[in-house]
C-alpha positions in Angstrom: 33.8 46.7 34.8 33.4 49.0 31.9 29.8 49.6 30.8 28.8 48.1 27.5 28.8 50.6 24.6 25.6 51.4 22.8 27.0 49.7 19.7 27.7 46.5 21.5 24.2 46.4 23.0 22.7 47.1 19.5 24.6 44.3 17.9 23.5 41.9 20.7 19.8 42.9 20.1 20.1 42.4 16.3 21.7 38.9 16.8 18.9 38.0 19.2 16.2 39.1 16.7 17.8 37.1 13.9 18.0 34.0 16.1 14.4 34.4 17.2 13.3 34.7 13.6 15.1 31.5 12.6 13.5 29.6 15.5 10.1 30.9 14.6 10.5 29.7 11.0 11.7 26.3 12.2 8.6 25.8 14.4 6.1 27.7 12.2 4.2 24.5 11.2 4.0 23.4 14.8 2.5 26.7 16.0 0.0 26.8 13.1 -1.1 23.3 13.9 -1.7 24.3 17.5 -3.8 27.3 16.3 -6.0 24.9 14.4 -6.3 22.5 17.3 -4.2 19.7 15.7 -1.3 18.0 17.4 1.5 17.8 14.8 4.8 16.3 15.6 7.7 16.3 13.2 10.5 13.7 13.2 13.5 13.2 11.0 11.9 10.6 8.7 8.2 10.5 9.2 5.5 12.9 10.3 3.0 11.8 12.9 -0.3 13.6 12.4 -2.7 12.4 15.1 -2.8 8.6 14.6 -1.7 8.7 11.0 1.8 8.3 9.7 2.8 10.2 6.5 6.3 10.2 4.8 7.9 13.6 4.6 8.2 14.6 0.9 11.6 16.2 1.5 12.9 13.0 3.2 13.0 9.3 2.4 9.8 7.5 1.5 10.0 5.7 4.9 12.1 5.1 7.9 14.2 2.5 6.1 17.8 3.4 5.3 18.6 4.8 1.9 20.0 2.4 -0.6 23.7 2.9 -1.3 24.9 2.8 -4.9 27.8 0.4 -4.8 28.6 1.0 -8.4 29.8 4.5 -7.5 33.5 4.9 -8.2 34.2 7.6 -5.7 32.6 9.6 -2.8 33.0 13.3 -2.2 34.3 14.5 1.2 30.7 15.5 2.4 29.4 12.0 1.6 32.4 10.3 3.2 32.1 12.4 6.3 28.6 11.1 7.0 29.9 7.5 7.3 31.7 6.1 10.3 35.0 4.3 10.0 33.2 1.0 10.2 30.7 2.0 7.5 33.5 3.0 5.2 35.1 -0.5 5.7 31.8 -2.1 4.9 31.4 0.0 1.7 35.0 -0.8 0.6 34.4 -4.5 1.2 31.0 -4.6 -0.6 32.4 -2.8 -3.6 34.6 -5.7 -4.4 31.7 -8.0 -5.2 28.9 -5.5 -5.9 28.6 -6.4 -9.6 27.9 -10.0 -8.5 24.9 -9.1 -6.4 21.2 -8.5 -7.3 20.3 -4.9 -7.0 16.7 -3.5 -7.0 15.2 -3.3 -10.4 14.2 0.4 -10.8 10.4 1.0 -11.3 9.8 -2.8 -11.6 6.3 -4.0 -10.7 5.1 -7.4 -9.5 1.4 -8.0 -10.1 0.0 -10.6 -7.7 -3.4 -12.2 -8.1 -4.9 -15.1 -6.0 -7.5 -17.0 -8.0 -10.2 -19.6 -7.3 -12.7 -20.8 -10.0 -12.0 -17.6 -12.0 -12.1 -19.1 -15.6 -15.0 -17.0 -16.6 -13.1 -13.7 -15.9 -9.6 -14.3 -17.1 -10.3 -13.1 -20.6 -11.3 -9.8 -19.2 -8.4 -9.8 -16.8 -5.9 -10.0 -19.6 -7.8 -7.5 -21.8 -7.3 -4.9 -19.1 -3.7 -5.9 -18.6 -3.0 -5.4 -22.4 -4.3 -1.9 -22.2 -1.9 -0.8 -19.4 0.4 2.0 -20.3 3.4 0.6 -18.5 6.6 -1.0 -19.9 6.1 -4.7 -20.2 9.7 -5.5 -19.5 9.1 -3.9 -16.1 6.1 -6.1 -15.2 6.2 -9.5 -13.6 3.1 -11.7 -12.8 2.5 -14.3 -10.2 -0.8 -16.2 -9.8 -1.9 -18.5 -7.0 -4.6 -21.0 -7.9 -6.3 -22.5 -5.0 -9.3 -25.0 -4.5 -10.4 -24.6 -8.2 -12.6 -27.1 -9.9 -12.9 -25.2 -13.2 -10.5 -24.3 -16.0 -8.6 -21.5 -14.3 -5.3 -23.3 -14.1 -5.3 -24.4 -17.8 -6.3 -20.9 -18.9 -3.3 -19.5 -17.1 -1.0 -22.0 -18.6 -2.3 -21.1 -22.1 -1.9 -17.4 -21.3 1.7 -17.9 -20.3 2.4 -19.6 -23.6 0.7 -16.9 -25.5 2.6 -14.0 -23.8 6.0 -15.5 -23.0 6.6 -18.0 -25.9 4.3 -17.4 -28.9 4.1 -13.6 -28.8 6.8 -11.1 -30.1 9.6 -10.5 -27.6 8.8 -6.8 -27.2 5.4 -7.7 -25.8 6.6 -10.2 -23.3 6.6 -9.6 -19.6 9.6 -9.9 -17.3 8.2 -13.0 -15.5 5.0 -15.0 -15.6 4.7 -17.5 -12.8 1.9 -19.8 -11.7 1.6 -21.4 -8.3 -0.8 -23.9 -7.0 -1.7 -24.4 -3.3 -5.0 -26.0 -2.2 -6.5 -25.3 1.2 -9.6 -27.5 0.7 -12.0 -24.9 1.9 -15.3 -24.0 0.2 -18.5 -22.1 0.9 -21.8 -21.7 -1.1 -21.5 -18.4 -3.0 -24.5 -16.9 -1.2 -22.8 -17.5 2.1 -19.4 -15.9 1.3 -20.2 -12.6 2.9 -22.1 -13.8 6.0 -20.5 -12.6 9.2 -20.4 -16.1 10.8 -18.2 -17.3 7.9 -15.9 -14.3 7.5 -13.2 -14.9 10.1 -12.4 -18.4 8.7 -12.8 -17.3 5.1 -10.6 -14.1 5.4 -8.0 -15.9 7.5 -7.6 -18.5 4.7 -7.4 -15.6 2.1 -4.6 -14.1 4.2 -2.7 -17.4 4.1 -3.1 -17.5 0.4 -1.8 -13.9 -0.1 1.2 -14.6 2.2 2.0 -17.8 0.3 1.9 -15.9 -2.9 4.0 -12.8 -2.1 6.7 -14.8 -0.1 7.1 -17.1 -3.1 7.0 -14.6 -5.9 8.7 -11.4 -4.7 12.2 -11.0 -6.0 13.9 -7.6 -6.7 10.8 -5.7 -7.8 10.3 -2.2 -6.2 6.5 -2.3 -6.3 3.8 -4.9 -5.7 0.3 -4.5 -7.1 -2.5 -6.7 -5.8 -5.3 -7.1 -8.3 -8.5 -9.1 -8.1 -9.2 -11.5 -10.8 -12.7 -10.3 -11.5 -12.4 -6.5 -12.2 -14.6 -5.0 -14.9 -12.5 -1.9 -15.7 -9.7 0.4 -14.6 -7.8 3.3 -16.4 -4.9 2.2 -18.6 -2.6 4.8 -16.9 -3.5 3.7 -13.4 -0.1 2.4 -12.5 1.7 5.6 -13.4 -1.0 7.7 -11.7 -0.8 5.8 -8.4 3.0 5.5 -8.4 3.1 9.3 -8.8 1.7 9.7 -5.2 4.8 7.9 -3.9 2.9 6.2 -0.9 3.8 3.0 0.9 0.3 1.6 0.5 -2.4 3.2 -1.8 -5.8 2.0 -3.0 -8.3 3.6 -5.4 -12.1 3.5 -4.9 -13.5 0.2 -6.1 -17.1 0.6 -7.3 -19.7 -1.8 -8.5 -23.0 -1.4 -10.4 -26.0 -1.6 -8.2 -29.8 -1.2 -8.5 -30.8 2.2 -7.1 -34.5 1.9 -7.5 -36.8 0.1 -10.0 -34.9 -0.1 -13.2 -32.4 2.6 -12.3 -28.8 1.5 -11.8 -25.8 3.4 -10.5 -22.3 2.8 -9.2 -21.5 2.5 -5.5 -18.7 1.4 -3.3 -17.8 -2.3 -3.7 -14.8 -2.6 -1.4 -15.9 -1.5 2.1 -12.7 -2.8 3.5 -11.1 0.5 2.7 -12.0 2.9 5.5 -10.9 5.5 8.0 -11.5 5.4 11.7 -13.8 8.1 13.1 -14.3 9.4 16.7 -17.3 7.1 16.9 -15.5 4.0 15.7 -12.6 4.7 18.0 -15.0 4.8 20.9 -16.6 1.6 19.7 -13.2 -0.1 19.7 -12.8 0.6 23.4 -15.7 -1.6 24.3 -14.7 -4.7 22.3 -13.4 -7.9 23.7 -10.0 -9.1 22.6 -11.4 -11.8 20.3 -14.1 -9.7 18.7 -13.9 -9.7 14.9 -15.1 -6.7 12.9 -16.7 -6.9 9.5 -17.9 -3.9 7.4 -21.5 -3.9 6.3 -22.1 -7.5 7.3 -25.9 -8.3 7.2 -25.6 -10.5 10.3 -22.8 -8.7 12.0 -23.4 -7.8 15.7 -21.3 -4.6 15.4 -21.8 -1.3 13.7 -18.3 0.1 13.1 -19.1 3.8 12.3 -16.2 4.0 9.9 -15.8 6.4 7.0 -15.6 4.8 3.6 -14.1 6.2 0.4 -17.5 7.4 -0.9 -18.0 9.4 2.3 -15.2 11.9 1.4 -15.7 15.2 -0.4 -15.2 15.4 -4.2 -12.4 17.8 -3.6 -10.3 15.4 -1.6 -7.7 13.7 -3.8 -5.9 11.5 -1.3 -6.9 10.6 2.2 -5.2 8.6 5.0 -6.8 5.3 5.7 -6.8 2.7 8.6 -8.1 -0.3 6.6 -7.7 -1.3 2.9 -9.2 -3.8 0.6 -7.3 -6.0 -1.9 -9.3 -5.5 -5.1 -6.6 -3.1 -6.4 -3.8 -2.2 -4.0 -0.4 -0.7 -4.8 2.3 -1.5 -2.2 6.0 -0.5 -2.1 7.9 -3.8 -1.9 9.9 -2.7 1.2 6.6 -2.8 3.2 6.4 -6.6 2.6 10.1 -7.0 3.0 10.0 -5.3 6.4 7.8 -8.2 7.5 4.3 -6.7 6.9 2.1 -9.5 5.6 -1.6 -10.3 5.9 -2.5 -11.5 9.4 -4.4 -14.8 9.4 -5.1 -14.1 13.1 -6.9 -11.2 14.7 -4.8 -8.1 14.8 -6.7 -5.1 16.3 -9.9 -7.0 15.6 -9.1 -7.4 11.8 -7.6 -10.0 9.5 -6.3 -10.2 6.0 -6.1 -6.8 4.1 -7.6 -4.7 6.9 -5.2 -6.3 9.3 -2.4 -5.7 6.8 -3.2 -1.9 6.9 -3.2 -1.9 10.6 0.1 -3.8 10.7 1.7 -1.5 8.1 0.7 1.6 10.2 2.1 0.0 13.3 5.4 -0.4 11.4 5.3 3.4 10.6 4.2 3.1 7.0 1.7 5.4 5.3 -1.7 3.9 4.2 -3.8 6.1 1.8 -6.8 6.0 -0.5 -8.0 7.9 -3.6 -11.7 8.6 -3.0 -12.3 9.9 -6.5 -10.1 7.7 -8.5 -12.2 4.7 -9.5 -11.9 1.1 -10.6 -14.9 -1.1 -11.2 -15.6 -4.6 -10.0 -18.0 -7.0 -11.8 -21.5 -7.4 -10.4 -21.9 -10.6 -8.4 
């Protein structure tokens, strides 16, 4: 055989260097993560960072397939090449009747609020709603009234007439629906947060939430869970939270508390929003299958060692969470449509909203919190 010329060898070396450089760029994030001690794995649709799942900004917001625009008159060669023969047949068939089907309503929002004996707070509820800087024709409401003995239901009926019938059309909401479902469950107010009552109480609340979203959700793209007794939140909060483009996102819900003597300050109200810690993960290993966890319960037999939203640094804008509360929670509707509801049974030792967060993460959705973006709850 003839020996390779110097030129041939040089070309081979150059090509090898170029290939190595490209590969190093492809895996740069991975090598940097190893240098910092983090295990970072990239997939096509989601990024697994430790035990957290975060949507890739450059890809789809979740693992769900991208919606197809059936109203499109033609597809270019590149787009068509990405579909199989069977997929092209499906598209052709669907295009015939696409105008007769219900498509997602872009940027539409469904606000869901379960209520019980909330008559004293509904005036404030609608005052805050009126201040929202979000298009009214994009907002739908659905309320569930349960086990109420006060004037809650009548006030909602009156509010519906005011907004949807008596008021000017430009101030009307897309929908305003009222549901009623009684569970015939009651507790003295001072016993609501005792550990021994929490599993039954929170399981019933989960049933109420599931009843509400399964009845009310239509073609909205976002779902916002709001408590009926909030004191204040920013008028631009919906736009602000949507801008993060997360599957599940909660702000930090605060409440006014006595610090000492006559001195008052604001502290965390919703301790159901938390992040697991190395200590809490170790604690979980020793639990029995039917052990129920409650945060900050006075009579709880467990210390959970979890990290709450007020434990994060002031410089941290958004953080991954493992549990969320329901005082103010923004959820992409495809999370619910994928089958993620509120467990009324123990799921990883949690129920209701915290169980919802655990279940959402098990489905591959991202769950996040805003430690320094505050809403305020009334003082009980």
